[in-house]
Rosetta silent file (secondary structure, phi, psi, omega in degrees, C-alpha in Angstrom):
SEQUENCE: XXXXXXXXXXXXXXXXXXXXXXXXXXXXXXXXXXXXXXXXXXXXXXXXXXXXXXXXXXXXXXXXXXXXXXXXXXXXXXXXXXXXXXXXXXXXXXXXXXXXXXXXXXXXXXXXXXXXXXXXXXXXXXXXXXXXXXXXXXXXXXXXXXXXXXXXXXXXXXXXXXXXXXXXXXXXXXXXXXXXXXXXXXXXXXXXXXXXXXXXXXXXXXXXXXXXXXXXXXXXXXXXXXXXXXXXXXXXXXXXXXXXXXXXXXXXXXXXXXXXXXXXXXXXXXXXXXXXXXXXXXXXXXXXXXXXXXXXXXXXXXXXX
SCORE:     score description
SCORE:     0.000 S_00000001
   1 L     0.000  132.668  178.884  -48.284  -39.480  -38.634 S_00000001
   2 L   -93.209  162.060  179.987  -49.024  -36.892  -35.957 S_00000001
   3 L   -70.612  168.974  178.072  -47.758  -37.008  -32.384 S_00000001
   4 L   -70.383  168.490  179.211  -49.774  -38.337  -29.465 S_00000001
   5 H   -59.462  -38.245  179.162  -52.116  -36.090  -27.493 S_00000001
   6 H   -64.939  -45.848  179.473  -49.476  -35.839  -24.756 S_00000001
   7 H   -63.534  -41.131 -179.972  -46.754  -34.879  -27.212 S_00000001
   8 H   -62.527  -36.862 -179.841  -49.042  -32.349  -28.905 S_00000001
   9 H   -68.271  -29.968  178.165  -49.783  -30.673  -25.569 S_00000001
  10 H   -75.689  -27.146 -178.115  -46.058  -30.266  -24.915 S_00000001
  11 L  -122.634   76.015 -175.932  -45.531  -28.746  -28.367 S_00000001
  12 L   -69.454  156.778  178.394  -48.576  -26.484  -28.983 S_00000001
  13 L   -62.289  143.137  179.420  -49.327  -24.921  -32.365 S_00000001
  14 L  -141.718   63.882 -179.566  -47.699  -21.529  -32.960 S_00000001
  15 L   -66.847  126.335 -175.434  -48.852  -20.229  -36.379 S_00000001
  16 H   -59.292  -38.839 -177.955  -47.018  -17.011  -37.148 S_00000001
  17 H   -64.323  -21.468 -179.777  -50.026  -15.402  -38.822 S_00000001
  18 H   -89.083  -24.977 -172.370  -51.966  -15.812  -35.567 S_00000001
  19 H  -128.069    8.934 -175.880  -49.408  -14.475  -33.121 S_00000001
  20 H   -60.463  -39.330 -179.648  -47.025  -12.234  -35.084 S_00000001
  21 H   -65.517  -40.823  176.393  -48.416   -8.992  -33.607 S_00000001
  22 H   -64.675  -43.181 -179.774  -48.027  -10.337  -30.076 S_00000001
  23 H   -61.201  -43.090 -179.143  -44.532  -11.612  -30.890 S_00000001
  24 H   -64.740  -37.554  176.759  -43.454   -8.242  -32.293 S_00000001
  25 H   -69.140  -45.142  176.983  -44.706   -6.466  -29.174 S_00000001
  26 H   -59.806  -36.024  178.366  -43.069   -9.008  -26.867 S_00000001
  27 H   -56.871  -45.296 -179.860  -39.848   -8.556  -28.816 S_00000001
  28 H   -68.687  -41.005  179.798  -39.810   -4.875  -27.850 S_00000001
  29 H   -64.378  -41.036  178.904  -40.785   -5.562  -24.224 S_00000001
  30 H   -67.952  -30.814  176.397  -38.039   -8.169  -23.828 S_00000001
  31 H   -65.420  -38.498  178.511  -35.532   -5.728  -25.302 S_00000001
  32 H   -61.129  -47.433  179.163  -36.432   -3.183  -22.636 S_00000001
  33 H   -68.205  -43.138  179.310  -35.857   -5.713  -19.855 S_00000001
  34 H   -61.033  -38.031  178.803  -32.782   -7.171  -21.547 S_00000001
  35 H   -66.129  -26.527  174.893  -31.205   -3.735  -21.897 S_00000001
  36 H   -65.943  -46.675  178.104  -31.591   -3.341  -18.142 S_00000001
  37 H   -62.870  -41.300  178.350  -29.538   -6.484  -17.571 S_00000001
  38 H   -58.610  -43.746 -176.281  -27.009   -5.306  -20.154 S_00000001
  39 H   -71.204  -26.622 -172.857  -26.597   -1.955  -18.400 S_00000001
  40 H  -102.751    2.200 -177.812  -26.215   -3.433  -14.906 S_00000001
  41 L  -126.937  149.208  177.588  -23.825   -6.335  -15.605 S_00000001
  42 L   -72.253  151.084  179.875  -20.198   -6.507  -16.768 S_00000001
  43 L   -61.311  130.987  174.135  -19.514   -7.771  -20.269 S_00000001
  44 L  -114.416  153.253 -175.703  -19.089  -11.526  -20.478 S_00000001
  45 H   -51.377  138.258  177.706  -17.590  -13.325  -23.467 S_00000001
  46 H    62.004   24.098  177.739  -19.927  -13.521  -26.485 S_00000001
  47 H    65.536   30.357 -179.130  -22.453  -11.254  -24.713 S_00000001
  48 L   -71.981   -4.505  175.962  -23.490  -13.994  -22.293 S_00000001
  49 L   -85.367   -4.035 -172.726  -24.311  -11.312  -19.712 S_00000001
  50 L  -106.204  -21.840 -172.642  -27.313  -10.054  -21.702 S_00000001
  51 L   -71.158  171.158  171.522  -29.767  -12.943  -22.446 S_00000001
  52 E  -103.578  164.297 -176.747  -32.880  -13.987  -20.568 S_00000001
  53 E  -127.384  149.265  175.630  -33.490  -17.485  -19.187 S_00000001
  54 E   -67.067  134.070  177.927  -36.483  -19.810  -19.077 S_00000001
  55 L  -119.982  179.595  179.678  -38.140  -19.850  -15.655 S_00000001
  56 L   -67.398  -15.303  179.800  -40.971  -21.863  -14.086 S_00000001
  57 L  -124.341  -11.537 -176.310  -43.395  -19.171  -15.260 S_00000001
  58 E   174.731 -121.501  178.924  -41.775  -17.485  -18.242 S_00000001
  59 E  -130.870  135.325 -177.635  -38.546  -15.639  -19.028 S_00000001
  60 E  -141.646  169.897 -176.690  -36.328  -13.879  -16.495 S_00000001
  61 L   -86.534  -18.954 -161.746  -33.045  -12.077  -15.984 S_00000001
  62 L    69.064  175.856 -174.736  -31.790  -14.113  -12.992 S_00000001
  63 L   -71.288  129.747  179.079  -30.466  -12.087  -10.026 S_00000001
  64 E  -110.796  116.368  177.700  -28.656   -8.875  -11.000 S_00000001
  65 E   -63.998  138.402  178.833  -26.360   -7.391   -8.305 S_00000001
  66 L  -108.770  138.033  179.043  -27.043   -3.716   -7.650 S_00000001
  67 L   -89.811   73.568  178.500  -24.336   -1.232   -6.739 S_00000001
  68 L  -132.388  179.647 -175.124  -26.239    0.478   -3.948 S_00000001
  69 L   -63.702  -26.003 -176.909  -25.925    0.991   -0.203 S_00000001
  70 L   -92.071   -3.348 -174.633  -27.889   -2.196    0.519 S_00000001
  71 L    49.474   44.777 -174.842  -25.883   -4.421   -1.857 S_00000001
  72 L   -81.583  173.522  174.787  -29.265   -5.596   -3.097 S_00000001
  73 E  -128.495  150.746 -179.540  -30.145   -7.750   -6.106 S_00000001
  74 E  -118.870  135.774  175.866  -32.791   -7.249   -8.788 S_00000001
  75 E  -128.557  132.004  179.657  -34.736   -9.973  -10.576 S_00000001
  76 E  -125.125  130.926 -175.135  -37.115   -9.269  -13.478 S_00000001
  77 E  -138.700  129.161  166.827  -39.446  -11.950  -14.851 S_00000001
  78 E   -79.805  116.787 -179.074  -42.039  -12.169  -17.594 S_00000001
  79 E  -100.694  105.753 -177.582  -44.720  -14.377  -16.041 S_00000001
  80 L   -92.979   13.856  170.444  -46.680  -16.016  -18.873 S_00000001
  81 L  -103.344  -53.057  176.256  -48.983  -17.838  -16.434 S_00000001
  82 L   -83.304  -12.407 -179.722  -50.172  -14.849  -14.368 S_00000001
  83 L    57.321   62.584  177.761  -49.433  -12.551  -17.349 S_00000001
  84 E  -149.920  153.356  170.474  -47.464   -9.966  -15.465 S_00000001
  85 E   -99.965  122.367 -178.702  -43.946   -8.580  -15.435 S_00000001
  86 E  -104.467  132.035  172.858  -42.473   -8.861  -11.938 S_00000001
  87 E  -117.088  116.665 -171.777  -39.617   -6.659  -10.721 S_00000001
  88 E  -128.088  138.265  172.675  -38.277   -7.948   -7.380 S_00000001
  89 E  -102.177  152.317  176.676  -35.539   -6.872   -5.013 S_00000001
  90 L   -62.400  -23.794  179.076  -33.758   -9.211   -2.643 S_00000001
  91 L   -74.437   -7.819  176.693  -34.886   -6.944    0.187 S_00000001
  92 L   106.432  -11.969  178.823  -38.477   -8.022   -0.510 S_00000001
  93 L   -77.900  140.288  178.129  -39.784   -4.958   -2.317 S_00000001
  94 E  -149.629  158.713  174.667  -41.444   -5.652   -5.657 S_00000001
  95 E  -136.623  155.603  179.514  -43.530   -4.076   -8.388 S_00000001
  96 E  -138.013  151.216  174.605  -45.538   -5.651  -11.220 S_00000001
  97 E  -123.043  127.331  178.508  -46.903   -4.586  -14.596 S_00000001
  98 E   -69.108  130.852  175.186  -49.908   -6.414  -16.036 S_00000001
  99 L   -84.553  112.379 -176.429  -49.171   -7.947  -19.441 S_00000001
 100 L  -154.739  169.935  175.565  -52.073   -6.844  -21.629 S_00000001
 101 L   -57.934  117.747  178.167  -52.620   -5.064  -24.940 S_00000001
 102 L  -163.031  153.765 -178.605  -50.735   -1.777  -24.541 S_00000001
 103 L   -69.989  156.144  174.940  -48.271    0.233  -26.574 S_00000001
 104 H   -60.279  -37.350  179.375  -44.552   -0.205  -26.131 S_00000001
 105 H   -60.955  -43.349  178.787  -44.429    3.478  -25.162 S_00000001
 106 H   -67.520  -43.927  178.302  -46.904    2.913  -22.308 S_00000001
 107 H   -58.811  -44.697 -178.805  -45.140   -0.266  -21.176 S_00000001
 108 H   -61.857  -42.879  179.504  -41.797    1.560  -21.203 S_00000001
 109 H   -62.843  -45.033  179.213  -43.198    4.431  -19.123 S_00000001
 110 H   -63.800  -39.903 -177.679  -44.652    2.022  -16.550 S_00000001
 111 H   -64.255  -48.009  179.425  -41.432    0.035  -16.476 S_00000001
 112 H   -61.755  -36.486  177.912  -39.202    3.069  -15.845 S_00000001
 113 H   -65.170  -39.709  178.174  -41.616    4.154  -13.101 S_00000001
 114 H   -64.608  -43.470  177.405  -41.333    0.741  -11.427 S_00000001
 115 H   -59.707  -41.172  179.053  -37.538    0.888  -11.510 S_00000001
 116 H   -64.019  -41.824  178.710  -37.688    4.348   -9.945 S_00000001
 117 H   -61.513  -33.288 -179.692  -40.034    3.099   -7.203 S_00000001
 118 L   -83.428   -4.859 -179.384  -37.523    0.328   -6.440 S_00000001
 119 L    76.435   21.135 -179.884  -34.645    2.813   -6.293 S_00000001
 120 L   -90.648  118.783  178.725  -32.884    1.183   -9.263 S_00000001
 121 L   -99.447  117.771 -178.512  -30.761    3.661  -11.185 S_00000001
 122 L  -150.506  141.961  178.706  -30.056    2.529  -14.737 S_00000001
 123 L  -102.686  110.472 -179.215  -29.435    4.223  -18.061 S_00000001
 124 L  -107.004  125.659  173.787  -31.285    2.385  -20.865 S_00000001
 125 L   -72.030  117.873 -170.402  -30.689    3.316  -24.497 S_00000001
 126 L   -81.524   16.069 -179.945  -34.304    3.521  -25.767 S_00000001
 127 L  -102.246  121.396  176.398  -33.538    2.395  -29.325 S_00000001
 128 L   -59.769  155.684 -178.921  -34.311   -1.265  -30.223 S_00000001
 129 L  -118.439  162.950  175.962  -31.477   -3.265  -31.790 S_00000001
 130 L    59.541   35.076  177.122  -31.169   -5.846  -34.573 S_00000001
 131 L  -129.946  150.058 -178.115  -34.190   -4.458  -36.447 S_00000001
 132 L   -70.913  -41.724 -176.352  -34.449   -2.903  -39.893 S_00000001
 133 L  -131.289   73.576 -175.670  -36.691    0.028  -38.886 S_00000001
 134 L   -69.897  146.792  174.847  -36.441    0.546  -35.118 S_00000001
 135 L  -117.916  127.789  178.492  -38.773    2.878  -33.241 S_00000001
 136 L   -52.872  140.703 -177.086  -37.573    4.308  -29.897 S_00000001
 137 H   -53.195  -43.099 -175.172  -39.401    2.613  -27.025 S_00000001
 138 H   -72.629   -9.185  179.925  -40.783    5.868  -25.678 S_00000001
 139 H  -115.416   -0.062 -172.662  -42.284    6.727  -29.090 S_00000001
 140 L   -84.424   99.785  173.027  -43.521    3.294  -30.168 S_00000001
 141 L  -106.420    7.941 -179.632  -47.310    3.309  -30.430 S_00000001
 142 L   -81.305  -47.439 -177.587  -47.239    0.797  -33.326 S_00000001
 143 L   -89.449  116.193 -172.979  -46.602   -2.383  -31.342 S_00000001
 144 L  -153.629   25.174 -176.321  -49.453   -2.867  -28.857 S_00000001
 145 L  -105.093  146.348  172.287  -50.701   -6.466  -29.035 S_00000001
 146 L  -154.680  110.410  175.491  -50.745   -9.150  -26.361 S_00000001
 147 L  -104.972  109.222 -174.956  -52.581  -12.460  -26.713 S_00000001
 148 H   -61.387  -31.812  179.790  -52.124  -14.362  -23.425 S_00000001
 149 H   -64.278  -45.095 -178.447  -52.852  -17.725  -25.033 S_00000001
 150 H   -76.098  -30.820  173.740  -50.046  -17.403  -27.578 S_00000001
 151 H   -62.452  -40.814  178.750  -47.641  -15.891  -25.061 S_00000001
 152 H   -66.919  -41.767  178.178  -48.257  -18.957  -22.905 S_00000001
 153 H   -61.839  -42.906  178.125  -47.756  -21.326  -25.864 S_00000001
 154 H   -55.829  -47.454  178.832  -44.498  -19.593  -26.728 S_00000001
 155 H   -63.985  -41.027  178.336  -43.228  -20.188  -23.181 S_00000001
 156 H   -56.640  -42.333 -179.514  -44.393  -23.829  -23.265 S_00000001
 157 H   -65.475  -42.085  178.627  -42.297  -24.425  -26.379 S_00000001
 158 H   -62.115  -40.213  178.388  -39.234  -22.829  -24.783 S_00000001
 159 H   -60.180  -46.840 -177.761  -39.628  -25.062  -21.715 S_00000001
 160 H   -70.065  -40.160  178.935  -39.772  -28.187  -23.840 S_00000001
 161 H   -63.395  -39.124 -179.958  -36.975  -27.077  -26.158 S_00000001
 162 H   -62.176  -38.214  177.921  -34.705  -26.340  -23.195 S_00000001
 163 H   -58.057  -45.602 -178.487  -35.138  -29.901  -21.918 S_00000001
 164 H   -70.879  -41.910  179.087  -33.956  -31.293  -25.246 S_00000001
 165 H   -59.490  -40.742 -179.643  -31.163  -28.714  -25.622 S_00000001
 166 H   -67.907  -41.788  177.289  -29.835  -29.613  -22.159 S_00000001
 167 H   -63.488  -37.916  177.855  -29.936  -33.329  -22.906 S_00000001
 168 H   -60.451  -32.163 -175.246  -28.143  -32.637  -26.197 S_00000001
 169 H   -83.978   -2.285 -171.681  -25.309  -30.958  -24.300 S_00000001
 170 H   -70.909  -21.716 -177.183  -24.493  -33.813  -21.938 S_00000001
 171 H  -103.305    9.388 -178.039  -21.830  -35.455  -24.148 S_00000001
 172 E  -103.126  123.167 -175.794  -19.963  -32.277  -25.113 S_00000001
 173 L   -97.454  -12.838 -178.208  -16.800  -31.544  -23.119 S_00000001
 174 L   -79.207 -173.609  178.347  -15.722  -28.368  -24.883 S_00000001
 175 L   -67.414  131.973 -179.540  -16.815  -24.810  -24.220 S_00000001
 176 E  -143.362  144.534 -179.150  -20.573  -24.449  -24.522 S_00000001
 177 L   -76.659  164.158  164.760  -22.950  -21.590  -23.804 S_00000001
 178 L   -63.655  165.309  169.653  -25.866  -21.671  -21.397 S_00000001
 179 L   -84.385  113.233 -171.470  -29.251  -22.314  -23.013 S_00000001
 180 E  -143.093  163.545 -177.101  -30.468  -18.754  -23.262 S_00000001
 181 E  -108.060  116.737  179.101  -32.890  -16.365  -24.966 S_00000001
 182 E   -89.727  113.446 -177.017  -31.392  -13.498  -26.959 S_00000001
 183 L   -73.191  -21.017  177.809  -33.804  -10.586  -26.887 S_00000001
 184 L   -65.143  -51.292  179.336  -32.034   -8.747  -29.715 S_00000001
 185 L   -93.078   -8.469  178.987  -32.804  -11.414  -32.298 S_00000001
 186 L    58.555   53.255  177.072  -35.720  -12.871  -30.286 S_00000001
 187 E  -143.690  160.973 -174.799  -34.504  -16.457  -30.464 S_00000001
 188 E  -106.243  130.893 -170.629  -33.553  -19.295  -28.122 S_00000001
 189 E  -150.542  157.490  168.945  -30.078  -20.773  -28.560 S_00000001
 190 E  -139.759  138.562 -171.393  -27.227  -22.940  -27.352 S_00000001
 191 E  -130.112  134.694  175.913  -23.735  -22.688  -28.856 S_00000001
 192 E  -107.494  150.725 -177.118  -20.710  -25.006  -28.959 S_00000001
 193 E  -123.070  141.325  177.154  -17.133  -23.884  -29.570 S_00000001
 194 E   -78.146  -23.181 -174.056  -14.236  -25.699  -31.221 S_00000001
 195 E    97.966   -6.296 -178.913  -11.702  -23.738  -29.162 S_00000001
 196 E  -100.347  140.435  174.449  -10.131  -22.188  -32.261 S_00000001
 197 E   -61.607  149.077  178.011  -10.257  -18.456  -33.063 S_00000001
 198 L  -100.540  149.097  175.457  -12.391  -17.546  -36.069 S_00000001
 199 L   -64.670  152.191  179.491  -11.232  -15.303  -38.914 S_00000001
 200 L   -56.730  139.485  178.014  -12.687  -11.767  -38.809 S_00000001
 201 L   -84.171  124.688  179.665  -16.189  -11.513  -40.307 S_00000001
 202 L   -58.785  128.418  177.126  -16.304   -9.039  -43.221 S_00000001
 203 L    74.506    9.677 -177.487  -18.418   -6.026  -42.314 S_00000001
 204 L   -69.387  140.007  172.964  -19.085   -7.259  -38.767 S_00000001
 205 L   -85.828 -177.935 -174.344  -20.102   -4.687  -36.162 S_00000001
 206 H   -67.210  -27.539  177.332  -18.788   -4.789  -32.590 S_00000001
 207 H   -67.435  -48.313 -179.498  -21.662   -7.052  -31.494 S_00000001
 208 H   -67.909  -35.554  179.506  -20.906   -9.666  -34.164 S_00000001
 209 H   -61.486  -40.167  178.879  -17.156   -9.415  -33.619 S_00000001
 210 H   -73.531  -41.226 -176.894  -17.597  -10.394  -29.975 S_00000001
 211 H   -66.254  -35.959 -174.254  -20.251  -13.035  -30.660 S_00000001
 212 L  -117.654   39.620  178.864  -18.250  -14.770  -33.403 S_00000001
 213 L   -71.917  -21.380 -179.505  -14.684  -14.298  -32.221 S_00000001
 214 E  -130.322  160.228  179.172  -14.262  -18.108  -32.198 S_00000001
 215 E   -61.311  134.736 -178.318  -15.527  -20.993  -34.320 S_00000001
 216 E  -137.509  155.958  163.416  -19.047  -21.997  -33.315 S_00000001
 217 E  -127.679  119.078 -173.118  -21.856  -24.380  -34.085 S_00000001
 218 E  -121.072  139.520  176.077  -25.103  -22.949  -32.783 S_00000001
 219 E  -127.310  151.518 -178.900  -28.579  -24.446  -32.587 S_00000001
 220 E  -174.661 -164.740 -175.285  -31.799  -22.806  -31.548 S_00000001
 221 E  -136.603  126.707  168.769  -35.422  -21.871  -32.084 S_00000001
 222 E  -101.631  134.586  176.890  -37.047  -18.946  -33.884 S_00000001
 223 L   -84.511    9.951  175.545  -40.727  -18.351  -33.099 S_00000001
 224 L   120.998   -5.353 -174.463  -41.310  -17.034  -36.645 S_00000001
 225 L   -81.087 -172.956  176.001  -39.812  -13.560  -36.587 S_00000001
 226 L    73.129   16.414  179.339  -37.040  -11.982  -38.638 S_00000001
 227 L    88.222   -4.065 -178.280  -38.922  -12.271  -41.906 S_00000001
 228 L   -73.827  -36.897  172.715  -38.883  -16.081  -41.882 S_00000001
 229 L    82.216    7.013  177.727  -42.640  -16.262  -41.306 S_00000001
 230 L  -157.788  141.850  176.185  -42.763  -19.644  -39.557 S_00000001
 231 L   -65.166  139.839 -176.739  -41.517  -21.059  -36.276 S_00000001
 232 E  -159.908  150.970  167.712  -38.449  -23.256  -36.829 S_00000001
 233 E   -91.402  151.631 -177.368  -35.448  -24.884  -35.230 S_00000001
 234 E  -140.229  163.167  170.649  -32.074  -24.119  -36.779 S_00000001
 235 E  -151.866  131.153  179.841  -28.424  -25.115  -36.702 S_00000001
 236 E  -141.795  161.050  174.016  -25.520  -23.269  -38.288 S_00000001
 237 E  -117.294  141.680  176.500  -21.743  -23.139  -38.228 S_00000001
 238 E  -135.962  121.070   -3.517  -19.718  -19.921  -38.232 S_00000001
 239 L   -68.156  159.851 -178.952  -17.660  -19.651  -40.286 S_00000001
 240 L   -74.928  118.500 -179.166  -19.555  -21.892  -42.710 S_00000001
 241 L   -74.301  151.437  179.562  -17.269  -24.810  -43.649 S_00000001
 242 L   -62.311  136.163  176.676  -16.900  -25.855  -47.266 S_00000001
 243 L    87.268   -4.095 -176.684  -19.277  -28.635  -48.308 S_00000001
 244 H   -63.814  -35.844 -178.093  -21.725  -28.219  -45.416 S_00000001
 245 H   -62.420  -22.281 -178.524  -24.622  -27.421  -47.753 S_00000001
 246 H   -90.867   -3.749 -177.139  -24.247  -30.874  -49.340 S_00000001
 247 L   -71.014  145.153  176.974  -24.453  -32.784  -46.054 S_00000001
 248 L  -100.324  128.146 -178.892  -27.423  -35.058  -45.457 S_00000001
 249 L  -126.190  171.592  179.475  -29.075  -34.756  -42.057 S_00000001
 250 L  -120.640  158.528   -5.152  -32.044  -36.219  -40.219 S_00000001
 251 L   -68.304  170.638 -178.566  -35.020  -36.247  -39.859 S_00000001
 252 L   -57.200  -27.346 -179.273  -35.957  -36.206  -43.560 S_00000001
 253 L   -72.992  -17.349  177.123  -38.107  -33.098  -43.023 S_00000001
 254 L   -74.697  152.101 -174.262  -35.012  -31.078  -42.013 S_00000001
 255 E  -152.140  164.388  172.165  -33.271  -29.223  -44.833 S_00000001
 256 E   -90.190  126.975  177.532  -30.489  -26.843  -45.803 S_00000001
 257 E   -98.618  111.159 -176.544  -31.773  -23.314  -46.438 S_00000001
 258 L   -63.412  -38.343 -178.414  -29.608  -21.693  -49.115 S_00000001
 259 L   -65.831  -39.327 -179.513  -30.796  -18.190  -48.320 S_00000001
 260 L   -86.594  -25.727 -176.857  -29.986  -18.467  -44.622 S_00000001
 261 L    71.368   40.157  179.590  -26.946  -20.719  -45.026 S_00000001
 262 E  -158.186  167.018  177.472  -28.033  -23.082  -42.265 S_00000001
 263 E   -81.772  141.234 -177.958  -30.047  -26.180  -41.486 S_00000001
 264 E  -130.314  138.190  173.530  -33.747  -25.675  -40.746 S_00000001
 265 E  -130.501  101.651 -174.676  -36.337  -27.966  -39.158 S_00000001
 266 E   -63.105  143.234 -175.696  -39.723  -26.249  -39.279 S_00000001
 267 H   -61.689  -39.419  178.519  -41.738  -26.374  -36.091 S_00000001
 268 H   -63.477  -35.228  176.411  -44.877  -27.696  -37.803 S_00000001
 269 H   -67.500  -37.932  176.218  -42.808  -30.567  -39.229 S_00000001
 270 H   -60.427  -45.638 -178.106  -41.499  -31.311  -35.735 S_00000001
 271 H   -63.502  -25.185 -179.234  -45.046  -31.445  -34.365 S_00000001
 272 L   -81.611   -8.710 -178.973  -46.003  -33.960  -37.069 S_00000001
 273 L   -73.538  150.347  177.090  -43.315  -36.416  -35.935 S_00000001
 274 L   -56.142  -38.797  175.077  -44.343  -39.511  -33.880 S_00000001
 275 L  -132.977   97.518  179.456  -42.049  -38.227  -31.100 S_00000001
 276 H   -55.968  -38.822  179.001  -41.194  -34.516  -31.427 S_00000001
 277 H   -58.781  -49.135 -178.992  -38.638  -34.780  -28.593 S_00000001
 278 H   -65.899  -37.495 -179.894  -36.755  -37.589  -30.329 S_00000001
 279 H   -66.498  -39.283  178.267  -36.994  -35.852  -33.702 S_00000001
 280 H   -66.007  -42.710  177.492  -35.547  -32.642  -32.302 S_00000001
 281 H   -61.168  -41.212  178.531  -32.670  -34.522  -30.688 S_00000001
 282 H   -61.615  -41.753  177.935  -32.018  -36.292  -33.990 S_00000001
 283 H   -62.362  -47.685 -178.328  -31.916  -32.942  -35.784 S_00000001
 284 H   -60.884  -47.991 -177.384  -29.515  -31.403  -33.252 S_00000001
 285 H   -67.784  -41.414 -178.201  -27.127  -34.352  -33.264 S_00000001
 286 H   -67.227  -46.251 -178.937  -27.246  -34.829  -37.035 S_00000001
 287 H   -67.525  -41.392  176.825  -26.733  -31.162  -37.899 S_00000001
 288 H   -60.770  -46.575 -178.709  -23.962  -30.759  -35.318 S_00000001
 289 H   -60.406  -42.928  179.433  -22.145  -33.853  -36.608 S_00000001
 290 H   -62.280  -43.165 -178.696  -22.364  -32.636  -40.200 S_00000001
 291 H   -70.553  -43.352 -178.768  -21.025  -29.199  -39.257 S_00000001
 292 H   -64.703  -40.288  178.690  -18.289  -30.480  -36.934 S_00000001
 293 H   -68.518  -41.401 -179.899  -17.046  -32.990  -39.514 S_00000001
 294 H   -65.304  -35.287 -179.292  -17.109  -30.409  -42.333 S_00000001
 295 L   -88.085   -0.244  178.909  -15.193  -27.911  -40.184 S_00000001
 296 L    57.770   47.529  172.825  -12.742  -30.608  -39.035 S_00000001
 297 L   -70.953  152.550  177.353  -13.341  -30.114  -35.330 S_00000001
 298 L   -82.443   78.595 -172.553  -11.338  -32.342  -32.997 S_00000001
 299 H   -66.479  -30.959  179.334  -14.385  -34.347  -31.956 S_00000001
 300 H   -61.233  -35.312 -179.420  -12.370  -36.976  -30.090 S_00000001
 301 H   -85.552  -26.063 -172.999  -11.173  -34.280  -27.678 S_00000001
 302 H   -91.937  -15.945 -172.228  -14.440  -32.338  -27.516 S_00000001
 303 E  -122.190  150.210  174.817  -16.948  -35.139  -26.942 S_00000001
 304 L   -93.645  128.001 -177.576  -17.576  -37.810  -24.312 S_00000001
 305 L  -114.341    0.000    0.000  -18.005  -41.283  -25.817 S_00000001
């Protein structure tokens, strides 16, 4: 059974084969903006100072304090309605870049020029992260696609997913992350913590050591990137508790992915549910419960009943 017309409009189709080139280009553009926030903000636990957030028009940095004579603030937003990147100062000065098919190298040049026009001094490392074969931003003429329809659909999904993620978090009393978009991995996530330190991860780099310093159960949304090839919701525990792979979760279309070591609920399967919102909530609650019970979290202390 497919969802109603209203439900379908809230959860538009996002076939990876149709929008992968746009997604790969957006991934690089969001890294450029995200690295600006990283460079201008102090480190917060688990790298919470670096993500982007869903806005009324797209994805943005929120206000970034600037260390200048005016004590100004900078806000940068991908606008997937007007299809522009806005760079705004609290003093009222702003610049914009039209989002259109263009190389990452051209986008990067325009972006640095806008920052200079605004008087923002920032040192950005021009090498993308969390990719197998990164190309420096200033040399990247490979990624150059932008389909406004699919960029808009991507944002629509994030808006709807955030509503469910926020509702999911209302009964959790323990430490929990904001609902945020990580530009390194290009995914949308919310993370819960048991409060207990985690054992060191073998072979972890400094990014992973900070991100997984404590036990977590994280849920989120991939738009199809990272080699997975299909948009999907996920939930995982780190470290992975013994027996989690054998747990049964709901809805029936959700499954344990042995290769990834986490629960997966494919986006197309979500869209086929009578109520995608309810199905997503069921997945989040079911997967979290399975992981928390397997890891022996103190749920009585962490949850509101």
